C-alpha positions as CSV (number, residue, x, y, z in Angstrom):
1,X,-17.8,7.9,-15.7
2,X,-18.2,7.6,-12.0
3,X,-18.2,10.5,-9.6
4,X,-14.6,11.2,-8.2
5,X,-14.2,10.0,-4.6
6,X,-14.4,12.8,-2.0
7,X,-12.7,13.2,1.4
8,X,-14.7,11.8,4.3
9,X,-15.4,13.8,7.4
10,X,-16.6,12.0,10.5
11,X,-18.1,14.3,13.2
12,X,-21.3,15.1,15.0
13,X,-20.0,18.4,16.4
14,X,-21.8,21.1,14.4
15,X,-19.2,23.8,15.1
16,X,-16.3,21.6,14.1
17,X,-18.2,20.5,11.0
18,X,-18.7,24.2,10.0
19,X,-14.9,24.7,10.3
20,X,-14.1,21.6,8.3
21,X,-16.6,22.5,5.5
22,X,-15.0,26.0,5.3
23,X,-11.5,24.6,5.2
24,X,-12.4,21.9,2.6
25,X,-13.9,24.7,0.4
26,X,-10.7,26.7,0.8
27,X,-8.8,23.5,-0.4
28,X,-11.0,23.3,-3.4
29,X,-13.0,20.2,-2.6
30,X,-16.4,19.1,-1.3
31,X,-16.6,16.3,1.3
32,X,-18.8,13.4,2.3
33,X,-20.1,13.8,5.9
34,X,-20.9,11.0,8.3
35,X,-22.1,11.6,11.9
36,X,-20.5,8.5,13.3
37,X,-18.4,5.5,12.4
38,X,-21.4,3.4,11.4
39,X,-22.5,5.9,8.8
40,X,-18.8,6.3,7.7
41,X,-18.1,2.6,7.2
42,X,-19.2,2.3,3.5
43,X,-16.9,5.2,2.4
44,X,-14.0,4.7,4.9
45,X,-11.7,2.5,2.9
46,X,-12.2,4.2,-0.5
47,X,-12.0,7.9,0.5
48,X,-8.8,9.6,-0.6
49,X,-8.7,11.3,2.9
50,X,-10.5,10.7,6.2
51,X,-10.9,13.4,8.7
52,X,-12.2,12.3,12.1
53,X,-13.5,14.9,14.6
54,X,-12.2,14.7,18.1
55,X,-15.8,13.9,19.2
56,X,-15.8,10.7,17.2
57,X,-12.3,9.3,17.7
58,X,-13.3,7.1,20.6
59,X,-16.3,5.7,18.7
60,X,-14.2,5.0,15.6
61,X,-11.7,3.1,17.8
62,X,-14.5,1.0,19.3
63,X,-16.0,0.4,15.8
64,X,-12.7,-1.3,14.8
65,X,-12.5,0.5,11.4
66,X,-9.7,-0.9,9.2
67,X,-6.3,0.7,9.4
68,X,-5.5,2.9,6.4
69,X,-3.2,5.8,5.4
70,X,-4.3,9.4,5.3
71,X,-6.4,9.6,8.4
72,X,-6.5,12.9,10.3
73,X,-7.9,13.6,13.7
74,X,-9.0,17.2,14.2
75,X,-10.2,19.1,17.3
76,X,-11.0,22.6,18.3
77,X,-8.7,24.5,20.7
78,X,-8.2,21.5,23.1
79,X,-8.6,17.7,23.0
80,X,-11.6,16.4,25.0
81,X,-11.1,14.0,27.8
82,X,-9.9,10.5,26.6
83,X,-9.2,11.7,23.0
84,X,-5.4,11.6,23.3
85,X,-5.6,8.0,24.5
86,X,-8.0,7.0,21.7
87,X,-5.8,8.7,19.1
88,X,-2.8,6.7,20.4
89,X,-4.7,3.4,19.9
90,X,-6.1,4.5,16.5
91,X,-2.7,5.1,14.9
92,X,-1.4,5.5,12.3
93,X,-3.1,9.0,12.1
94,X,-2.0,12.6,12.0
95,X,-3.7,15.2,14.2
96,X,-4.1,18.9,14.6
97,X,-6.1,21.5,16.6
98,X,-8.0,24.4,15.1
99,X,-7.5,27.2,14.6
100,X,-3.7,26.8,14.7
101,X,-3.7,24.0,12.1
102,X,-6.0,25.6,9.6
103,X,-3.5,26.3,6.8
104,X,-2.0,22.8,7.2
105,X,-5.5,21.2,7.0
106,X,-6.3,23.3,3.9
107,X,-3.2,21.9,2.2
108,X,-4.3,18.3,3.0
109,X,-7.8,18.9,1.6
110,X,-6.2,20.4,-1.5
111,X,-4.4,17.1,-2.3
112,X,-7.7,15.3,-3.4
113,X,-10.0,14.4,-5.1
114,X,-9.2,16.1,-8.4
115,X,-5.6,14.9,-8.2
116,X,-5.1,11.3,-9.4
117,X,-3.7,9.0,-6.7
118,X,-1.2,6.3,-7.3
119,X,-2.4,2.7,-7.4
120,X,-1.1,0.1,-5.0
121,X,-0.5,-3.6,-5.9
122,X,0.5,-5.9,-3.0
123,X,2.5,-9.1,-3.6
124,X,2.6,-12.0,-1.0
125,X,4.3,-15.3,-1.3
126,X,2.2,-18.4,-0.7
127,X,5.2,-20.3,0.6
128,X,8.9,-19.8,1.3
129,X,10.8,-19.3,-2.0
130,X,7.6,-18.7,-3.9
131,X,9.1,-15.9,-5.9
132,X,7.2,-12.9,-4.4
133,X,10.3,-10.7,-4.5
134,X,11.1,-11.6,-8.1
135,X,7.5,-10.8,-9.0
136,X,7.5,-7.5,-7.1
137,X,10.8,-6.4,-8.6
138,X,9.6,-7.3,-12.1
139,X,6.4,-5.4,-11.6
140,X,8.4,-2.3,-10.5
141,X,10.9,-2.5,-13.4
142,X,8.1,-3.1,-15.9
143,X,6.1,-0.2,-14.6
144,X,9.0,2.2,-15.0
145,X,9.8,0.9,-18.5
146,X,6.1,1.5,-19.4
147,X,6.5,5.2,-18.4
148,X,5.0,5.2,-14.9
149,X,6.6,6.8,-11.8
150,X,6.9,3.9,-9.4
151,X,7.7,3.2,-5.8
152,X,8.8,-0.3,-4.7
153,X,8.3,-1.0,-1.0
154,X,10.3,-3.9,0.6
155,X,8.1,-4.7,3.6
156,X,9.3,-8.3,4.3
157,X,11.7,-8.0,7.3
158,X,13.1,-11.5,6.8
159,X,13.5,-11.4,3.0
160,X,16.8,-11.1,1.2
161,X,16.3,-7.4,0.4
162,X,15.0,-5.9,-2.8
163,X,18.0,-3.6,-3.0
164,X,20.1,-6.7,-3.6
165,X,17.6,-8.0,-6.1
166,X,17.8,-4.7,-8.1
167,X,21.6,-4.4,-7.6
168,X,21.0,-1.2,-5.6
169,X,22.7,-2.0,-2.3
170,X,25.3,0.7,-2.7
171,X,22.9,3.5,-3.7
172,X,22.6,6.1,-1.0
173,X,19.2,7.0,0.5
174,X,17.0,6.4,3.5
175,X,16.0,3.0,4.7
176,X,13.2,1.8,7.0
177,X,15.3,2.4,10.1
178,X,15.5,6.2,9.3
179,X,11.7,6.4,9.1
180,X,11.0,4.5,12.3
181,X,11.6,7.6,14.6
182,X,9.6,10.0,12.4
183,X,6.2,9.0,13.9
184,X,4.5,9.2,10.5
185,X,5.2,12.9,10.2
186,X,7.1,13.3,6.9
187,X,6.7,15.5,3.9
188,X,5.8,13.2,0.9
189,X,7.9,14.9,-1.8
190,X,10.9,15.1,0.6
191,X,10.5,11.5,1.5
192,X,10.5,10.3,-2.1
193,X,13.5,12.4,-2.9
194,X,15.4,11.0,0.0
195,X,14.9,7.3,-0.9
196,X,17.3,5.4,-3.2
197,X,16.2,6.1,-6.8
198,X,17.2,5.7,-10.4
199,X,15.1,7.5,-12.9
200,X,11.4,7.1,-12.1
201,X,12.0,4.1,-9.8
202,X,12.2,4.8,-6.1
203,X,12.9,2.0,-3.5
204,X,12.3,1.7,0.2
205,X,14.1,-1.3,1.8
206,X,16.0,-2.3,4.9
207,X,19.4,-1.4,6.3
208,X,21.4,-4.6,6.8
209,X,23.0,-3.6,10.1
210,X,19.8,-2.7,12.0
211,X,16.7,-4.4,13.4
212,X,14.3,-5.1,10.4
213,X,11.1,-3.6,11.9
214,X,8.5,-1.6,9.9
215,X,6.4,0.6,12.2
216,X,2.8,1.1,11.2
217,X,3.2,4.9,11.2
218,X,6.2,4.7,8.8
219,X,4.2,2.4,6.4
220,X,1.3,4.8,6.5
221,X,3.5,7.8,5.7
222,X,5.2,5.8,2.9
223,X,1.9,4.7,1.2
224,X,0.7,8.3,1.5
225,X,3.8,9.6,-0.2
226,X,3.5,7.0,-2.9
227,X,-0.2,7.7,-3.5
228,X,0.5,11.4,-3.9
229,X,3.7,11.3,-5.8
230,X,3.9,8.0,-7.8
231,X,1.7,6.4,-10.4
232,X,2.3,2.8,-9.2
233,X,3.3,1.5,-5.8
234,X,4.4,-2.2,-5.5
235,X,4.6,-3.7,-2.0
236,X,6.4,-6.9,-1.3
237,X,4.7,-8.2,1.9
238,X,5.7,-11.0,4.4
239,X,3.7,-14.1,4.9
240,X,3.6,-13.5,8.7
241,X,1.5,-10.3,8.6
242,X,2.6,-7.6,11.1
243,X,0.9,-4.3,11.6
244,X,2.6,-2.6,8.7
245,X,1.8,-5.5,6.3
246,X,-1.9,-5.5,7.3
247,X,-2.0,-1.7,6.7
248,X,-0.5,-2.2,3.2
249,X,-2.9,-5.1,2.4
250,X,-5.9,-3.0,3.4
251,X,-4.7,0.0,1.5
252,X,-3.9,-2.0,-1.7
253,X,-6.1,-1.7,-4.8
254,X,-5.1,-5.2,-5.8
255,X,-3.3,-8.1,-4.1
256,X,-1.6,-11.1,-5.7
257,X,-0.6,-14.3,-4.0
258,X,2.2,-16.2,-5.8
259,X,2.3,-20.0,-5.4
260,X,4.6,-22.6,-6.8
261,X,2.9,-25.3,-8.8
262,X,3.4,-27.9,-6.0
263,X,1.0,-29.7,-3.8
264,X,2.5,-28.8,-0.4
265,X,3.0,-25.2,-1.5
266,X,-0.7,-25.0,-2.5
267,X,-1.7,-26.4,0.9
268,X,0.4,-23.8,2.7
269,X,-0.9,-21.0,0.4
270,X,-4.5,-21.9,1.4
271,X,-3.8,-21.0,5.0
272,X,-2.1,-17.8,4.0
273,X,-5.0,-16.9,1.7
274,X,-7.4,-17.3,4.5
275,X,-5.4,-15.0,6.7
276,X,-5.2,-12.4,3.9
277,X,-9.0,-12.6,3.2
278,X,-9.6,-11.7,6.8
279,X,-8.1,-8.3,6.0
280,X,-9.4,-7.8,2.4
281,X,-11.9,-9.3,0.0
282,X,-10.0,-8.9,-3.3
283,X,-7.2,-11.4,-3.9
284,X,-5.9,-13.3,-7.0
285,X,-3.2,-15.9,-7.5
286,X,-0.2,-16.3,-9.8
287,X,1.0,-19.8,-10.2
288,X,4.8,-20.3,-10.8
289,X,6.2,-23.3,-12.6
290,X,7.7,-25.8,-12.9
291,X,5.0,-28.3,-11.9
292,X,6.7,-31.5,-10.9
293,X,3.4,-33.2,-10.4
294,X,1.9,-31.8,-13.6
295,X,-0.5,-29.6,-11.5
296,X,-2.3,-27.0,-13.7
297,X,-2.5,-23.4,-12.8
298,X,-6.3,-23.3,-13.2
299,X,-6.6,-26.3,-10.8
300,X,-4.5,-24.6,-8.2
301,X,-6.5,-21.4,-8.5
302,X,-9.7,-23.5,-8.1
303,X,-8.3,-25.3,-5.0
304,X,-7.5,-21.9,-3.5
305,X,-10.9,-20.5,-4.5
306,X,-9.1,-17.5,-6.0
307,X,-9.2,-16.0,-9.5
308,X,-6.2,-16.8,-11.6
309,X,-4.2,-13.7,-12.4
310,X,-1.6,-15.5,-14.5
311,X,1.0,-18.2,-14.6
312,X,4.8,-18.2,-15.0
313,X,6.9,-20.7,-16.9
314,X,10.5,-21.3,-15.7
315,X,13.0,-18.8,-16.9
316,X,16.5,-20.1,-16.1
317,X,18.3,-17.3,-18.1
318,X,16.4,-14.6,-16.2
319,X,17.2,-16.3,-12.8
320,X,20.9,-16.4,-13.8
321,X,20.9,-12.8,-14.8
322,X,19.3,-11.8,-11.4
323,X,22.2,-13.6,-9.7
324,X,24.6,-11.5,-11.7
325,X,22.8,-8.2,-10.6
326,X,20.4,-7.7,-13.4
327,X,16.9,-6.6,-12.2
328,X,14.1,-9.1,-13.0
329,X,12.2,-8.4,-16.3
330,X,14.8,-5.8,-17.2
331,X,15.0,-7.1,-20.8
332,X,11.3,-6.7,-21.3
333,X,11.1,-10.2,-22.7
334,X,9.9,-13.5,-21.3
335,X,6.9,-14.8,-19.2
336,X,7.7,-12.6,-16.2
337,X,7.8,-9.4,-18.3
338,X,4.7,-10.3,-20.2
339,X,2.7,-11.0,-16.9
340,X,4.0,-7.8,-15.3
341,X,2.9,-5.7,-18.2
342,X,-0.6,-7.1,-18.0
343,X,-0.9,-6.7,-14.3
344,X,0.4,-3.1,-14.4
345,X,-2.0,-2.3,-17.3
346,X,-4.9,-3.8,-15.5
347,X,-4.1,-1.9,-12.3
348,X,-4.0,1.5,-14.0
349,X,-7.0,0.8,-16.2
350,X,-9.0,0.3,-13.0
351,X,-7.8,3.8,-11.9
352,X,-9.1,5.3,-15.2
353,X,-12.5,3.7,-14.7
354,X,-12.6,5.0,-11.0
355,X,-11.7,8.5,-12.1
């Protein structure tokens, strides 16, 4: 069993460090301390929470650390010169000044590391019509049917809408547009309760009559809420990566590229895979049939230089059921349901090993 991951504190200010160690102890956790972003880099992505001292916020910005949820910037009494501008560039982050924010910061420390965090699986289409939304929806439905509290995030602004895919377009609840003005400051349990939901499945998607934009702050708040309140978070991401999609990619525990078994689709997916690998190292591929040219899934995976996560045979009956409003994989039978069960099981087994 490995040691649980601890919050990361980045500061060289001894007085601020003393305050943060005291508040972390009040929250029931120890922390990993790094004096600067260079020392912090190895733990930055994996820490359940990152607290950056006001003295290091400019250095962290210059170091181009990857965007991630659950980053706090903390100062003492007043922000030093230039800190506010650096914080604005470093977003999405939350910030507070001590001593006024002490109780709030204790609560944030109390959320980890003894508390298991939800696992994030990102799905990206390797070409238009690859089936990313079907796979994302099937993963969410399968996760819930397996007994896991699940959040499904529709982050593709130009997609058809996961609410339509699930048959949820008439269910009340917040959409992305309602989160855009919140600036990332939302209470995670309140957010999850306010989103459209049925049973243990919660959905965040787009309003059809408003601009389909996902601010980075809103994505960070959503992933934070999912990590803290759900077992599984499935994100359906666009091929054209915006700020929010990059944040979701970098935050994901696993990422899957779905590619039709066709030559041109594979060539296009190779370009998308290169873009994704610029933001994360781990990536696998799902190959979806039919294969008009008899391309094999393992050959496509080899051409993309990606591990093969699975393959999908055509399911005309399932596709017809989706057109009638039945969520994908809702019967629990067929190639899609089988693949989704395995992917969810593997995702959560990785969490048990990490814990």
